[in-house]
C-alpha positions as CSV (number, residue, x, y, z in Angstrom):
1,X,-18.5,-3.4,-19.5
2,X,-19.5,-3.9,-15.9
3,X,-19.2,-1.3,-13.3
4,X,-16.1,-1.8,-11.1
5,X,-18.1,-2.7,-8.0
6,X,-20.4,-5.1,-9.8
7,X,-17.2,-7.0,-10.8
8,X,-16.3,-7.4,-7.1
9,X,-19.8,-8.5,-6.1
10,X,-19.9,-11.0,-9.0
11,X,-16.5,-12.4,-7.8
12,X,-17.8,-12.7,-4.2
13,X,-21.0,-14.5,-5.4
14,X,-19.0,-16.8,-7.7
15,X,-16.6,-17.6,-4.8
16,X,-19.5,-18.5,-2.6
17,X,-20.8,-20.8,-5.3
18,X,-17.3,-22.5,-5.5
19,X,-17.4,-23.0,-1.7
20,X,-20.7,-24.7,-2.1
21,X,-19.3,-26.9,-4.9
22,X,-16.3,-27.9,-2.7
23,X,-18.7,-28.7,0.2
24,X,-20.7,-31.0,-2.1
25,X,-17.5,-32.9,-3.1
26,X,-17.3,-31.6,-6.6
27,X,-13.7,-30.6,-6.5
28,X,-13.1,-30.0,-10.2
29,X,-16.2,-27.8,-10.5
30,X,-15.1,-25.8,-7.5
31,X,-11.6,-25.2,-9.0
32,X,-13.1,-24.1,-12.3
33,X,-15.5,-21.7,-10.6
34,X,-12.6,-20.3,-8.5
35,X,-10.8,-19.6,-11.8
36,X,-14.0,-17.9,-13.1
37,X,-14.1,-15.7,-9.9
38,X,-10.4,-14.8,-10.5
39,X,-11.3,-13.6,-13.9
40,X,-13.7,-11.0,-12.4
41,X,-11.1,-9.9,-9.9
42,X,-8.5,-9.6,-12.7
43,X,-10.9,-7.4,-14.7
44,X,-11.5,-5.3,-11.7
45,X,-7.8,-4.3,-11.7
46,X,-7.3,-4.4,-15.5
47,X,-10.3,-3.0,-17.4
48,X,-11.2,-5.1,-20.4
49,X,-11.9,-2.1,-22.7
50,X,-8.5,-0.6,-21.9
51,X,-6.8,-3.9,-22.6
52,X,-8.6,-4.0,-26.0
53,X,-7.5,-0.3,-26.7
54,X,-3.9,-1.3,-26.0
55,X,-4.2,-4.1,-28.6
56,X,-5.8,-1.7,-31.1
57,X,-3.0,0.8,-30.6
58,X,-0.4,-1.9,-31.0
59,X,-1.9,-2.6,-34.4
60,X,-2.0,1.1,-35.3
61,X,-5.9,1.0,-35.5
62,X,-6.5,4.5,-34.0
63,X,-10.2,4.7,-35.2
64,X,-11.0,1.4,-33.5
65,X,-9.2,2.4,-30.4
66,X,-11.1,5.7,-30.3
67,X,-14.4,3.9,-30.7
68,X,-13.6,1.6,-27.8
69,X,-12.5,4.6,-25.6
70,X,-15.8,6.3,-26.4
71,X,-17.7,3.3,-24.9
72,X,-16.5,4.3,-21.5
73,X,-19.1,7.0,-20.7
74,X,-18.1,8.1,-17.2
75,X,-14.5,7.1,-16.5
76,X,-14.3,8.6,-13.0
77,X,-17.0,6.2,-11.7
78,X,-16.4,3.2,-14.0
79,X,-12.6,3.0,-13.6
80,X,-10.2,2.8,-10.7
81,X,-7.7,5.8,-10.4
82,X,-4.9,4.1,-12.3
83,X,-7.2,2.9,-15.0
84,X,-8.6,6.5,-15.3
85,X,-5.0,7.7,-15.7
86,X,-4.4,5.2,-18.6
87,X,-7.8,6.2,-20.1
88,X,-6.6,9.9,-20.1
89,X,-3.2,8.9,-21.5
90,X,-4.8,7.0,-24.4
91,X,-7.4,9.7,-25.0
92,X,-4.5,12.2,-25.1
93,X,-2.7,10.1,-27.7
94,X,-5.8,10.0,-29.8
95,X,-6.5,13.7,-29.4
96,X,-2.9,14.9,-30.0
97,X,-3.4,14.2,-33.7
98,X,-6.1,16.9,-34.0
99,X,-6.2,19.2,-30.9
100,X,-3.0,19.8,-29.0
101,X,-4.7,21.9,-26.3
102,X,-7.2,19.2,-25.4
103,X,-4.4,16.6,-25.6
104,X,-2.3,18.6,-23.1
105,X,-5.2,18.5,-20.7
106,X,-5.6,14.7,-21.0
107,X,-1.8,14.2,-20.5
108,X,-1.7,16.4,-17.4
109,X,-4.7,14.6,-15.9
110,X,-3.1,11.3,-16.6
111,X,0.1,12.3,-14.8
112,X,-2.0,13.7,-11.9
113,X,-4.0,10.5,-11.5
114,X,-0.9,8.4,-11.8
115,X,0.3,5.6,-14.1
116,X,1.6,2.2,-13.0
117,X,4.7,2.0,-15.0
118,X,7.6,4.5,-15.1
119,X,8.0,4.3,-18.9
120,X,4.3,5.2,-19.3
121,X,4.8,8.2,-17.1
122,X,7.9,9.1,-19.1
123,X,5.9,8.8,-22.4
124,X,3.2,11.1,-21.1
125,X,5.8,13.7,-20.0
126,X,7.6,13.3,-23.4
127,X,4.3,14.0,-25.2
128,X,3.7,17.0,-23.0
129,X,7.2,18.2,-23.8
130,X,6.4,17.9,-27.5
131,X,3.3,19.9,-27.1
132,X,5.1,22.5,-25.0
133,X,7.7,22.8,-27.7
134,X,5.2,23.3,-30.5
135,X,3.6,26.1,-28.3
136,X,7.1,27.7,-28.0
137,X,7.5,27.0,-24.2
138,X,11.1,26.0,-24.3
139,X,11.8,26.0,-20.6
140,X,8.8,23.8,-19.8
141,X,9.7,21.4,-22.6
142,X,13.3,21.2,-21.3
143,X,12.1,20.4,-17.8
144,X,9.7,17.7,-19.0
145,X,12.3,16.1,-21.2
146,X,14.7,15.9,-18.2
147,X,11.9,14.3,-16.1
148,X,11.1,11.8,-18.9
149,X,14.8,10.9,-19.3
150,X,15.0,10.3,-15.5
151,X,12.0,8.1,-15.6
152,X,13.1,6.1,-18.7
153,X,15.5,3.7,-16.9
154,X,15.6,1.1,-19.7
155,X,16.2,3.6,-22.5
156,X,13.0,2.7,-24.2
157,X,12.3,6.3,-25.2
158,X,16.0,7.3,-25.8
159,X,15.5,7.8,-29.5
160,X,12.4,10.0,-29.1
161,X,14.2,12.0,-26.4
162,X,17.1,12.6,-28.7
163,X,14.8,13.7,-31.5
164,X,13.0,16.2,-29.3
165,X,16.3,17.6,-28.0
166,X,17.5,18.0,-31.6
167,X,14.3,19.8,-32.6
168,X,14.6,22.0,-29.6
169,X,18.0,23.2,-30.7
170,X,16.5,24.4,-33.9
171,X,14.0,26.6,-32.0
């Protein structure tokens, strides 16, 4: 994994190389090199390790995803703000299986840093509501569920919200 600024410097150098290739008349080489520079710019905005973690989570490989997340040593300097939010979201998902207090910190930090998609933010708030419910904080859980429902415009989390509401009635 390259540092976020090294990716931009590499993209600038590769773009300069493509300009040189265009000036020499090697049009196909220039186009190919521009695509290579675009790859570095893409990985500036979408971290490669976080993309691999999403794939691991989709396959339900939590151990592999956790190992990949552990490769990011200093997320505040290596990742952009949104990427750090997703890092904390995924770290919270991993930690919620063992330590709810630590997972709650990760989810709150993810919400504070911001997430790109509304349904990701809704999922983080729903996770926080579940943690609050297990810690017997019913008012906070109700508030977080209402926020998650408001953010879930496509009803992707409707079933989970319904389950949490049913569990809360039993408390």
